C-alpha positions as CSV (number, residue, x, y, z in Angstrom):
1,M,-23.2,-3.6,10.9
2,S,-22.6,-6.3,8.7
3,S,-25.3,-6.9,6.6
4,R,-26.8,-9.9,9.3
5,G,-28.2,-6.9,11.2
6,G,-25.5,-7.7,14.0
7,G,-24.0,-6.4,16.5
8,L,-23.2,-5.7,20.1
9,L,-24.2,-8.2,21.7
10,Y,-25.1,-6.0,25.2
11,G,-27.9,-4.3,27.1
12,D,-31.2,-3.5,25.8
13,W,-31.5,-5.3,22.1
14,P,-32.7,-1.8,20.4
15,G,-29.1,-0.4,20.6
16,A,-30.7,2.9,21.7
17,W,-28.4,3.5,24.8
18,P,-26.8,7.1,23.4
19,V,-22.9,6.7,22.5
20,V,-20.6,8.5,24.2
21,D,-16.8,10.1,23.1
22,R,-15.5,11.0,25.6
23,G,-15.7,12.6,29.2
24,A,-14.0,15.5,31.6
25,G,-14.6,15.3,35.7
26,V,-18.6,15.0,36.9
27,Y,-19.8,14.9,32.7
28,L,-19.7,12.7,30.1
29,Y,-20.4,13.7,26.1
30,D,-22.0,12.1,23.0
31,R,-21.3,11.7,20.3
32,D,-23.7,16.0,19.2
33,G,-21.6,17.1,22.4
34,R,-24.5,17.1,24.4
35,P,-23.5,16.5,28.5
36,F,-24.5,14.2,31.1
37,L,-24.0,14.6,34.2
38,D,-22.4,11.2,35.9
39,A,-24.1,10.9,39.1
40,V,-23.5,7.4,39.6
41,G,-19.2,7.1,38.4
42,G,-20.9,4.9,36.0
43,A,-21.7,2.3,37.8
44,H,-19.8,3.8,41.9
45,V,-16.7,4.0,40.1
46,V,-15.3,6.7,38.9
47,T,-13.9,8.2,41.7
48,I,-11.7,10.6,40.2
49,G,-13.6,12.4,37.7
50,H,-13.2,11.6,33.9
51,G,-10.5,12.6,31.3
52,V,-7.3,13.2,34.4
53,A,-4.1,12.9,32.1
54,E,-1.7,12.1,34.4
55,I,-3.6,8.4,34.8
56,A,-3.3,8.0,30.8
57,E,0.0,9.0,30.8
58,A,1.4,6.2,34.2
59,M,-1.3,3.6,31.3
60,A,0.9,4.6,28.8
61,G,4.5,4.2,29.8
62,Q,4.0,1.1,31.4
63,A,3.2,-0.3,28.4
64,R,5.5,0.5,27.2
65,R,7.3,-0.6,29.4
66,I,5.9,-4.2,29.4
67,A,1.8,-4.6,28.7
68,Y,1.3,-8.7,29.8
69,A,4.0,-11.0,31.5
70,S,2.7,-13.9,32.5
71,S,1.3,-13.8,36.4
72,R,2.8,-18.3,36.3
73,T,6.3,-17.3,35.4
74,W,6.6,-13.3,36.7
75,A,6.0,-10.2,38.8
76,N,6.0,-6.9,37.5
77,E,7.0,-3.4,40.5
78,P,3.2,-1.9,39.4
79,Q,1.5,-5.3,40.7
80,L,4.7,-4.8,43.8
81,E,3.9,-1.7,45.1
82,L,0.3,-1.7,44.6
83,A,0.1,-4.3,46.6
84,E,1.7,-3.6,48.9
85,L,0.0,0.8,49.2
86,I,-3.2,-1.5,49.1
87,G,-1.5,-3.6,52.1
88,S,-1.3,-0.1,53.1
89,R,-4.5,1.2,53.6
90,T,-6.3,-1.9,54.4
91,P,-7.7,-2.9,57.8
92,P,-4.6,-3.9,60.8
93,G,-3.1,-7.8,58.7
94,L,-4.9,-8.2,55.7
95,D,-1.7,-7.2,53.8
96,W,-1.8,-10.1,51.7
97,V,-3.0,-9.5,47.2
98,Y,-4.2,-11.6,45.1
99,F,-5.3,-9.2,42.0
100,T,-8.1,-10.3,39.6
101,S,-9.4,-8.8,37.1
102,S,-13.2,-7.7,38.3
103,G,-15.1,-7.8,41.3
104,S,-17.2,-11.0,39.6
105,E,-12.8,-12.2,39.5
106,A,-12.9,-11.9,43.2
107,A,-15.8,-13.5,44.7
108,E,-14.8,-16.9,43.1
109,I,-10.8,-15.8,43.8
110,A,-12.4,-15.9,47.8
111,M,-14.3,-18.8,47.7
112,Q,-11.2,-21.4,46.5
113,L,-9.2,-19.7,48.5
114,A,-11.5,-19.9,51.7
115,R,-12.5,-23.7,51.0
116,Q,-8.2,-23.6,50.3
117,Y,-8.0,-22.3,53.9
118,H,-10.7,-24.9,55.8
119,V,-8.9,-27.7,53.2
120,E,-5.7,-26.5,54.3
121,R,-6.1,-27.3,58.0
122,G,-7.5,-30.3,58.5
123,E,-11.5,-29.6,57.4
124,P,-12.1,-30.3,54.1
125,E,-16.0,-30.9,55.3
126,R,-16.0,-27.1,55.4
127,H,-16.7,-25.4,51.5
128,K,-21.4,-24.0,52.2
129,I,-20.9,-19.9,52.0
130,I,-23.4,-17.9,53.7
131,G,-24.5,-15.2,52.0
132,R,-27.6,-12.4,53.1
133,W,-30.1,-11.5,50.7
134,H,-30.8,-8.7,49.0
135,S,-27.4,-8.2,48.1
136,Y,-25.1,-9.2,44.4
137,H,-21.5,-10.6,44.4
138,G,-21.0,-10.4,40.7
139,G,-22.7,-11.6,37.4
140,T,-20.5,-15.1,37.6
141,L,-22.3,-18.2,38.4
142,G,-20.9,-18.8,41.5
143,A,-21.3,-14.8,43.1
144,V,-24.6,-15.1,41.5
145,G,-24.8,-17.9,44.1
146,M,-23.4,-16.7,47.3
147,G,-26.0,-12.9,46.2
148,G,-29.4,-13.0,47.2
149,H,-30.9,-10.6,44.1
150,A,-33.9,-12.5,44.0
151,V,-33.8,-12.0,39.6
152,H,-30.4,-13.0,38.9
153,R,-31.4,-16.6,40.9
154,S,-34.2,-16.8,39.0
155,R,-33.3,-16.8,36.5
156,L,-29.5,-18.4,37.5
157,G,-32.2,-21.4,39.6
158,P,-30.6,-24.3,38.2
159,Y,-27.2,-23.9,37.8
160,L,-26.6,-22.2,41.7
161,P,-26.1,-24.8,44.8
162,P,-29.1,-25.0,47.5
163,A,-28.9,-21.0,49.1
164,R,-27.6,-20.5,52.1
165,H,-29.1,-17.1,53.0
166,V,-29.8,-14.9,55.9
167,V,-32.0,-11.8,56.1
168,S,-30.4,-8.3,55.0
169,P,-30.6,-5.7,58.4
170,Q,-32.5,-3.8,56.7
171,C,-34.4,-1.4,59.7
172,S,-36.6,0.5,58.1
173,H,-38.2,-3.2,56.3
174,C,-37.0,-5.3,59.8
175,P,-38.0,-8.9,58.3
176,F,-39.3,-10.1,61.2
177,G,-40.6,-6.8,62.6
178,L,-38.4,-5.5,65.2
179,S,-37.4,-1.7,65.9
180,R,-34.2,-0.5,67.4
181,P,-33.4,-0.6,70.1
182,T,-34.6,-3.2,71.0
183,C,-34.2,-5.9,68.1
184,S,-30.7,-7.2,70.7
185,V,-29.5,-7.3,66.1
186,K,-31.4,-10.0,65.0
187,C,-30.7,-9.9,62.0
188,A,-26.6,-10.6,63.5
189,T,-28.1,-13.7,64.8
190,D,-30.1,-14.9,62.8
191,L,-26.8,-15.3,61.8
192,A,-25.2,-18.1,63.2
193,D,-28.9,-19.5,63.6
194,A,-27.7,-20.6,59.6
195,I,-24.8,-22.1,60.8
196,E,-26.6,-24.2,63.5
197,R,-29.0,-25.3,61.0
198,A,-26.7,-25.9,58.0
199,D,-24.0,-28.1,60.1
200,P,-21.8,-26.0,61.8
201,A,-18.7,-28.2,60.9
202,T,-19.4,-27.8,57.1
203,V,-19.5,-24.1,56.8
204,A,-15.9,-22.4,54.9
205,A,-17.8,-17.9,55.1
206,F,-19.9,-15.8,55.1
207,I,-19.9,-13.2,52.7
208,A,-21.3,-9.1,53.4
209,E,-21.5,-5.9,51.6
210,P,-20.6,-3.8,54.8
211,I,-22.9,-0.6,52.8
212,G,-25.0,-2.2,50.2
213,G,-24.2,-1.2,46.7
214,T,-27.4,-0.7,43.5
215,T,-28.7,-4.0,45.3
216,S,-30.2,-2.9,48.0
217,G,-29.6,1.2,47.9
218,A,-26.4,2.0,49.9
219,M,-27.6,0.2,52.5
220,E,-26.4,0.5,56.8
221,P,-26.4,-2.3,59.6
222,P,-28.0,-0.8,63.0
223,A,-25.2,-0.1,65.9
224,G,-23.6,-3.2,67.1
225,Y,-23.6,-5.7,63.9
226,Y,-21.1,-5.9,62.5
227,E,-19.4,-6.4,65.8
228,L,-21.8,-9.3,66.6
229,V,-21.2,-11.6,63.0
230,R,-17.3,-11.2,63.5
231,S,-17.6,-12.7,66.5
232,I,-20.5,-15.6,65.4
233,C,-17.9,-16.2,63.2
234,D,-14.8,-16.9,65.1
235,E,-17.5,-18.7,68.1
236,Y,-17.4,-21.2,64.3
237,G,-14.2,-21.4,63.1
238,V,-15.7,-19.2,60.3
239,L,-14.0,-16.6,57.4
240,F,-16.1,-13.5,57.5
241,I,-15.4,-11.5,53.6
242,A,-16.3,-8.4,53.3
243,D,-17.8,-7.3,50.4
244,E,-15.7,-4.2,49.2
245,V,-16.3,-3.9,45.3
246,V,-18.5,-1.2,45.8
247,T,-17.5,0.7,48.7
248,G,-13.3,-0.1,48.7
249,F,-10.2,3.2,48.0
250,G,-12.5,6.0,49.4
251,R,-16.1,5.6,48.2
252,T,-18.3,6.4,52.4
253,G,-15.9,8.5,53.4
254,R,-13.0,6.3,54.5
255,D,-10.8,4.1,52.7
256,F,-13.2,0.7,53.7
257,A,-16.1,0.7,55.1
258,I,-15.8,-2.1,56.6
259,Q,-13.0,0.8,59.0
260,H,-16.4,2.1,60.0
261,W,-17.1,-0.9,62.1
262,N,-14.5,-2.4,65.0
263,A,-15.2,-5.1,62.8
264,I,-11.8,-6.8,61.2
265,P,-12.6,-10.2,58.4
266,D,-10.9,-12.4,56.8
267,M,-10.9,-11.5,52.9
268,I,-11.7,-7.7,51.6
269,L,-12.9,-7.6,47.9
270,C,-12.0,-4.3,46.1
271,S,-12.5,-3.3,42.2
272,K,-14.5,-0.5,41.3
273,G,-12.8,2.6,42.9
274,L,-9.3,0.5,43.0
275,T,-9.2,1.7,39.3
276,S,-11.7,4.8,39.3
277,G,-12.6,2.4,35.5
278,Y,-9.1,3.6,33.9
279,A,-8.1,-0.1,33.5
280,P,-10.7,-3.6,34.8
281,L,-8.4,-4.2,38.0
282,G,-9.3,-6.7,41.4
283,A,-8.1,-7.4,44.1
284,V,-8.7,-10.6,47.3
285,V,-7.3,-8.7,49.7
286,V,-6.3,-11.8,52.3
287,H,-6.2,-11.9,56.6
288,E,-2.7,-13.3,57.4
289,R,-4.1,-16.1,59.5
290,V,-5.5,-16.8,56.2
291,A,-2.4,-17.0,54.0
292,E,0.5,-17.6,57.0
293,A,-2.7,-21.3,56.8
294,I,-1.9,-22.0,53.5
295,R,1.5,-20.3,53.8
296,D,3.1,-23.0,56.5
297,G,0.5,-25.4,54.5
298,T,1.1,-26.3,50.2
299,G,2.9,-23.5,49.7
300,N,0.7,-23.1,46.8
301,V,-1.8,-20.9,46.8
302,S,-4.3,-23.2,43.6
303,V,-5.8,-20.5,42.2
304,R,-4.6,-19.2,38.5
305,M,-5.7,-16.6,36.8
306,T,-4.4,-15.6,33.4
307,F,-3.8,-11.3,33.6
308,S,-3.7,-11.7,37.8
309,G,-1.7,-8.7,38.1
310,H,-1.4,-7.3,34.6
311,P,0.7,-4.5,34.4
312,V,-0.8,-2.5,32.8
313,S,-3.4,-2.5,35.1
314,C,-1.4,-1.8,38.2
315,A,-0.2,0.8,37.3
316,A,-3.8,2.4,36.7
317,G,-4.1,1.5,39.8
318,L,-1.3,2.9,41.6
319,A,-1.6,6.0,39.3
320,V,-4.9,6.2,40.7
321,Q,-4.5,5.7,44.8
322,R,-1.5,8.1,44.4
323,Y,-3.5,11.1,43.1
324,V,-6.4,9.8,45.6
325,A,-3.8,10.5,48.3
326,T,-2.7,13.7,46.9
327,L,-6.0,15.7,46.3
328,G,-6.8,14.7,49.7
329,L,-9.8,12.5,48.1
330,V,-10.7,10.1,51.4
331,D,-11.7,12.9,53.4
332,R,-13.2,15.1,50.0
333,C,-15.6,12.7,49.7
334,A,-16.9,12.6,53.5
335,T,-17.3,16.1,53.2
336,V,-18.7,16.7,50.5
337,G,-21.0,13.3,51.3
338,D,-21.9,14.6,54.4
339,L,-23.7,18.6,52.6
340,L,-25.3,16.1,49.3
341,K,-27.1,13.5,51.7
342,E,-28.0,16.7,53.2
343,R,-29.9,18.6,50.1
344,L,-31.1,15.2,48.9
345,I,-33.2,15.2,52.0
346,E,-34.3,18.8,52.4
347,M,-35.5,18.1,49.1
348,G,-36.9,14.6,50.0
349,K,-38.6,16.5,52.4
350,E,-40.0,18.3,49.7
351,T,-40.5,16.2,47.9
352,A,-43.7,13.6,47.5
353,H,-42.9,9.7,47.4
354,V,-39.2,10.3,49.1
355,S,-39.2,7.8,52.0
356,E,-35.6,8.4,53.0
357,V,-32.4,9.6,52.2
358,R,-29.3,6.4,53.7
359,G,-25.7,5.3,53.4
360,R,-22.5,7.2,53.2
361,G,-19.7,9.8,52.2
362,L,-20.5,9.9,48.4
363,L,-22.4,6.3,48.2
364,L,-26.1,7.4,48.8
365,A,-29.7,6.0,48.2
366,V,-33.4,7.7,47.5
367,E,-36.2,5.6,48.6
368,L,-39.3,5.6,46.3
369,A,-42.3,4.6,48.3
370,A,-46.3,4.6,47.2
371,E,-46.9,6.5,51.3
372,P,-43.4,7.7,52.8
373,D,-45.5,7.2,56.2
374,T,-46.0,3.9,56.2
375,N,-42.9,2.9,53.5
376,A,-44.9,1.6,51.2
377,A,-44.4,0.6,48.3
378,F,-44.5,0.4,44.6
379,P,-45.4,-2.7,42.8
380,R,-43.2,-3.8,40.9
381,G,-44.9,-3.3,38.0
382,A,-45.8,0.5,38.1
383,R,-41.8,0.1,36.9
384,V,-41.0,3.7,39.0
385,Q,-36.6,3.4,39.2
386,E,-36.8,2.5,35.9
387,R,-39.2,5.9,34.8
388,I,-36.8,8.1,37.3
389,V,-33.7,6.7,35.6
390,A,-34.8,6.9,32.2
391,E,-36.3,11.3,32.7
392,A,-33.0,11.8,34.6
393,L,-31.5,10.6,31.5
394,R,-33.7,12.9,29.0
395,R,-32.8,15.8,31.3
396,G,-29.2,15.4,31.2
397,M,-28.0,13.2,34.3
398,L,-26.8,9.8,34.9
399,L,-28.9,7.6,37.9
400,M,-28.4,3.7,38.1
401,G,-31.5,1.8,40.2
402,G,-33.0,-0.6,42.0
403,N,-35.8,-2.4,43.6
404,G,-37.3,-4.8,45.6
405,T,-36.6,-2.0,48.3
406,A,-39.2,-3.6,50.6
407,A,-39.7,-7.1,49.9
408,S,-38.8,-8.7,46.7
409,P,-39.7,-7.4,43.8
410,D,-41.6,-4.5,45.0
411,G,-39.7,-1.3,46.4
412,D,-37.9,1.1,44.7
413,H,-34.3,3.5,45.0
414,V,-32.3,5.5,44.1
415,L,-28.8,5.8,44.1
416,I,-26.1,8.6,43.9
417,S,-22.3,7.6,43.9
418,P,-20.7,10.6,42.1
419,P,-16.8,11.4,41.2
420,F,-14.9,12.7,44.6
421,V,-13.9,15.5,42.9
422,I,-18.1,16.9,42.5
423,T,-17.7,20.4,43.7
424,E,-20.3,22.5,45.6
425,A,-22.6,23.7,42.5
426,E,-22.4,20.1,40.5
427,A,-23.8,18.6,43.2
428,D,-26.4,21.6,43.5
429,L,-27.3,20.4,40.0
430,L,-27.7,17.0,40.8
431,V,-30.3,17.4,43.9
432,E,-31.6,20.0,40.8
433,L,-32.5,17.1,37.9
434,L,-33.3,14.6,40.4
435,Q,-36.2,16.7,42.1
436,Q,-37.3,17.6,38.6
437,S,-37.0,13.6,37.6
438,I,-38.9,11.8,40.4
439,T,-42.0,15.5,39.9
440,A,-42.4,14.9,36.3
441,V,-42.4,10.7,37.1
442,L,-44.7,10.4,40.2
443,G,-46.1,13.9,39.8
444,E,-46.6,16.7,43.1
C-alpha cells in the first residue's frame, strides 16, 4: 500500500475480504490454506471446477502463437471454431456470434444490434427496449437501464431513460394477486399492454432472463409464459432477447435455459459459463433473420469492441466447452441439480423461515420469510440474506444473496449454483453448512 493510504477500489472499503490463493474442484483456498466450499461458482460462473490444468495449457499455447490481433482487421482460429461450436448448441436459427468481454458488454451490443436491425428494415423510429422489474442485465448504464434492479436504478436514475418495464412472472408473489391456473398468464400479456402504452411503432425489443439470477432468486415463469411472449413479440414486430449470461452453457441442465420452453429468441446473451471463469468472454448470438436484415442492408455490423474475439479468451472458451462435452457435464448438471434440490427441500422442511426452494439444474435459490406459511417477508432493515452469507463464509462456504424477493426492497433469498463437478458428498456438506448458517442467524 502506498504512503498515501491508497489501494484496491473495489467492494467493501475496509478490504476485509479474504485473499484467494488457489482453487481446486469446488474449493477455493485463502493465503493461509483455509478451504472454502464454492457454493455459487464465484458468481454463477464456474462450471468445470477450479484449477483444471488443460484449460490453462490451452490458453498458454494460444498466447504463445498470438495473444491479440484487432478484430477490425483479423479473425482468429479459436474465435472461428468457438463461434461454430456455439451455433451447434443454440436453438435453431441462432447461428451468428459477436464476441464481447463480458455479459454487460453483450447487453450493450444487443441494444445496438436491435436498433440497427430496425433501421436496416426501414423502421428507424423503433428504439425502445422493454425489460422486466426484478431483473438484472449488467452494470453498464445501458444494461442497468434495461434491467429492473431497484437499487441500481435508484443509484443511477439521472442517467437512465424513462422506465419501460413489465412485471416479472413471480408466481409466489404475484403482482396482480392472481394464482395458477386461473391467471391466464397475465404476467406475459402485461408485455402486450406495455407495448401498446409505449406506441408499438417505437418498440424495438423485449429482454428477459429465461430463469432469473441473483436479483430474482432463480425465478421461473409459469407454463406457457415464454410461448406467449414469443407470440406477442411476433405480433408487434418486436425482437425477443434472452439474457442467458447466468443460465447459458448448461447451468439449468440444458445448453440454454430457453430450451426448457418452445420459444426461440432473436438474440441470446451469454458469458459466465462460456469460459467457466478462466478468461473474460461474452457473446451475443443472433438469429438468421436479424443477421439477414443487416447482410441485405448495409452489410456492415456497426459495432466495434477492442477485445472482441480475443484469441486467448476464445481459446479458453473452446477448451472449456470441449471439456464439458467430453465429461457430459450438462447432463450431470441436471442430475446433480435434481439431487441437490431434493436435499434443499428436505432441509427447508426442517429449518425455520425457509419458504421455498426453486430453480433448475444447478441454479437454485432458497427463499426466506418471516412467516413461511404466508410468505410474509423480512423487512429490508433486518439484512437477513447478508447475515446468512456472512455466517456461511465464517463456516467456510461462499454464498450469494439477494433481496426484494417479495416487493422491493423487502424479501430475502440465497443462491446455490456450484460447479457442475460437485460430488454427492460435497452437496451434502453444502446443505449442512447452509442449514447451520440459516439457523445461526434466524434461530430454530
